[in-house]
N, C-alpha and C positions, 0 to 999 in steps of 0.2 A: 516632802516624804512620799516614797513609791507607794503607789496605789495599783495592785495586781486584779483588781476587779475588772472584769471585761465590759466595755460599752455594748450597747446594741449591735454596731457594725462588726464588732470581733466577734460577738458570739454566733451572727449570723455566719462569718467567716469558717468560724469551728464548726457549727452545723452543718454549712454545705459540703466541707473537704471530708469531714468523718462520712457523712452519707455518701459521696462519691468515692472516698476510699473503699468503703464497705462493698458497694456495688460495681465496682469497676477494679480496682488493683487487687482487692482480697480474690474475687474469683479467676484472675491470672497469675496470683503469687506463684502457685505450686508448679502448674505448666511450664512458668517462665523459668523457673528455676532448674527445673530437671531438662528442659532442652536448652537452657543459657540462651534464650531467644527474648528478645525485648520487643513486646508488639506496637508494631506501628499504632494502631488504634488507639491504643493508651495513650499515647503523644499527642494524637488529633484532639482526642477527648479534652485533656487537659487544658489545651489552645484553646478550645471551644469556651473553657470555663472562664476566659479573658485575664487568668492571672497575671499575664505579663503586660497586657496593654492597660490593666486597672492602673498602673504604677507611672505610665508614659504620660507626660502632659499633654492637652489638645495639640498644641501647635507641632507636636511630633506624631499626630494622629493616634495618640491614646484616649482614656478618658479621663485623667487627672482627677483621681481619686489622691486622698492624702498617702503619700509613700512613708512607711512605717516597718521600722525592722520586727517590731513587737507583732505586726498582723502577719508578716511574712512567717515569721518562726511557728505563730500557730497554726497556718496552713502547713509549714513542713510537718509537725508532729503529726499532723493528722494523716498527711500522705504516705509518712514513714510508716504509720500504725497499719496502713493498707499493705506496703509493701515497701521497702527501703531502696531494693534494686530499683524497681520501676519508678519510684520518688525520684530519686536521683539524675536517671536517663530525662525523666520528664520536666525536669527543673533546670537543667543545663543550659538552657538558653539565658537563664539568669546571670548565669557565669560571665558572660559577656556585656549582658545589659545593664546589671547594677554598675560595674567601674564606669560605664559611658554615663550612666544618670549622675555616678558621685562627684568623677573627676573628668568627665569629657569636654573638650571645647563647643561652643556652639554650632561650630561647621559639622563637627562629628556626630554631636545629637541629632542636627537635620539628616545628616547622612544615613544613618545606623538604625536609631529606633526607630522609624516607621516600620522597619521590617519585622519588628517583634509585635505588629498593629495588627496583622492579617488574620485572614478564617486558619489559614494552615501553618503545622509548625515550622519555626524556621530554625532549623539546625544550625547551631552554634555553641561553641565549648570555651574552655579555657585549660590552659597546661601549665602547673605550677611546680606539680612534684618532678623530683629528680630522682634515678634509678640510685641510690646509696644508702648503706646501710643505716646511718643515722642523717636521715634528711633535716635540714634546717633551712627555713624558710627564708632566714635574713642571711644566708650564705649560699647563693646561688650561682653555680656554675655555669649556667646559660648566659652568655653575653650578649651584649649589643654594642655596635661600634659604629661609629658615623664615619663612612667612607662617600667621597664623591656626590654629597647632598642625599644619601641613601643612608637607612640604618641597616647593618649585616648582622643576621643572628645567627650563634652558632653554640650548640648545645643538645643534649638529651632529654626528653621529658617522657614521666611515665606515668602511667594512671590516668590518660587522657579520655574522659569520657565522651562517647559517639564521635571519635576524631574520623572514623572513617567517611562520615557522611557531612562533616560538618561545613558549611558554606565558608566560616571563618573560625578561627582558634585564636584567642586571645593571648599571646605567650608572653609570660613572665621572664625578665631577664637583668642582668646587672649591666648597668649602663655608666656613664660618667655622670650623671647627676644622681646615682644611688640605683634604687628596684624601679624599672620601667615595665611597661606593658604596651605591647604592639598589636595591633589588628592584621592577623595573618590570614591571606585568602587559604582555603584547604589545598586548592591545586597550585599553589605558590611552587615555583622552581627554587629549590634549595629545601623544601620541607616534603619529608616522605614519612608515611603512616606504617609502621610495622606490622608484625601478627597480633591479633588479640591477645591481650594477656590473660593468664587463667588463674582463677585464686580459690581460697576454700570457701569463700562467701562472695556475695555480691555476683553471682553467677550469671543472672539476668543482664547485668548490666555490661555493655560492650566499653572495654578498657582498653586502650592500647600505648604504646609507646611511639612519640613523634622525635623525628630526628632533624635536627637543623643545622645546614651545612652551607653556610656563605649565603645564607637567605637573605634577599634583600628586600627594602621594605621603605617604601616611601615613607618620610619623616612626618608627614600628616596624618600619618595612622600611628604615632605615638599618643597614646590616651593623654589628655592634659596638656597636649602640646611642649611648651620650653616649661611649664609650670609642672607638669607630669599629674602622677597620682599620690593619693594618701594611702601608701601601701599600708600604713600600719592600721588604718580605719578599715581597709578592704578585707585585712586577715580577721580582724575580729568579726566582722561582721559573717564572714565564712565559719567563724568558731560558734560564734552563737546559732548558725543554721544547722551544723551539725549535730551541736549540742541538743535542739529540737528534735530533729529526726532518731538522734540516739533514745530520748523520751519515747518516741511513738513505739519503737518497738522493744523497749522495755515494758511500756504499758500493755503492747499487745501479750506478750510472753505472760506477764502477770496476770492479765485477764483471764487468758486459757488457761493456765494453771489453777487459778481460783475456782474457774466452774467444774475443770476436771475432777478436783480435791473433793467439792462438793457432793458430785455424781459416783464417785468411784468407792464403792463399799469393800470394806475388807474387815475381817471379823465381828461383821454385825454391825459397822458405822462408818460415815463417810470417813474417808483419810484424812479430810480437813480436820477432823477432831482429835487428831494424834498432834502432839505437842511439836514433836520436830517438824511437822507439817506446816503447821499453825505457825511456829516462828518463822518459818522461810516466806510464807505468804505476806506477815505482817513486817518483815523487814524489806521486802519487794516492794509494797506500798509505800513505806516511807521512803524509800531511794527514788521511788518515783517522783513522787511530790518536790523531795529533794533537788532533783536534776532538773525539773522543771522551773523552779524557784531561781536556781542559779541561770538558766538561761533567760528568763524574763528580766532578771537582774541585769544582766549585760545588755538586752536589747532595750529595756527602758531607759540607759546610759548613752546608748546610741544613739537614741530616737531625739536625747536631751542635745545632741552634738557633743557630749563629753567624753573625755577620753576613757574607754572600755576594755583597756589592755589586760587589766590584774583581773577584771570580773570575768571576760571572755577566755581567759587562760585555763584560769581555777575551773570555771564550768568544763571546759572541755577536757581539762585532766581528769576531773572527777565524774563526768559522763561515761568516759571511757572505761575507767575502771568498774564503776558499778552497772552499766549496762551487761559487761562479761559477768558480773554477779547475779544480777537478777535473771537473766537468759540461761545462766547456768541452773539456778535454784529451778527454771520453768522445766528444766530437761531433768533434773532429779526428782522434782514432784512427782511428774508421769512415770518415775522407773523406767523398766525396760521400754515401756513405750515411748518414752521421751527419745530415745534412740533409732525409733522408726521415721522413716521418712514421709509417711502419710501424716503424721502430726507435725504443725508448724515451727514447735519450739526448738526443733532441732536446726532449722533453717534460721530463725531469729537468733541462736546461740552462734550459728557461723558467721552471719552478718554482722552481729555484734561486735564481734573478735576485731572487724576492721577498724572501728571507731580509733585505737590507739594508733594507727599508721596512716590514718586521712588527714590531710591538709588541702584545700581549697576545691575540695569536689562539690562543694555547696555553697551558696551565699545568700544573705538576708536581703 
């Protein structure tokens, strides 16, 4: 039977990340969104928390704490509660680190994992999404063809976080054995990073188009070697993490709207007493809890080594829809003030819209 009561370690993770998000991300969120700038200082401070090295075994330079998808999504929820754009940018090294931990060969782990154990932020990312109206992660157009002892990559990726500064980009492609992942240097010949993409939300997160044209990669950079990656599990880990982040901004919007409704007086009483407002607040509270339970259930199965495809897929679909509802309620409850940029509910509404389109921008 699933037990979702947090142990002492998980409570500590939750409290530490919530305090960090309050003190660091919340203070930067508005300015970062307005200026479309991801603060480098925030990335370094996240690295200093030991988020990356704590999941890496000692033999590769880490702290060898037990790696857990549930622990990671507890952390992801709190950081996204602080700010989604900054959280996605700060956690982008996991996009390369986790697949290597999950599927990498021994040589790949020895070569790449120590990079994430240093004191400075190691810029790395992954390229999964492609610029198509209806993106299907199981029908990638990017290809990997073996020629002359090399893998030759061709294709176009979009929404690649921090691609402009990434030391390495983990590129997902369709190869002879199915879905494959290759570690490509950010300055590799045949790889070009386009102009920064602009979106309605996630304005502080640098997202780029990456084009691969006859980009040659040594075969020893294929994650997992001949065995390859467990692509389905990696997608499930990603969806669970994205769901946790959806919970984070939904919770943030609900909490802000609740406090506003208690303090805003109209016709002699707080607007929270109005039935229409009270119903939106109650429904938001229920949806936040429901989303969290779906995300935790998926992570619980993943930690048990079970197939969580159904759970992670349902969670992602549900969280994408309900995040839109909860953040929209946040704007509605504030009325005209909800449309003013000085109130964060409009930013959470814009960022919340992204979850319906995101794949692979976070991973547990």
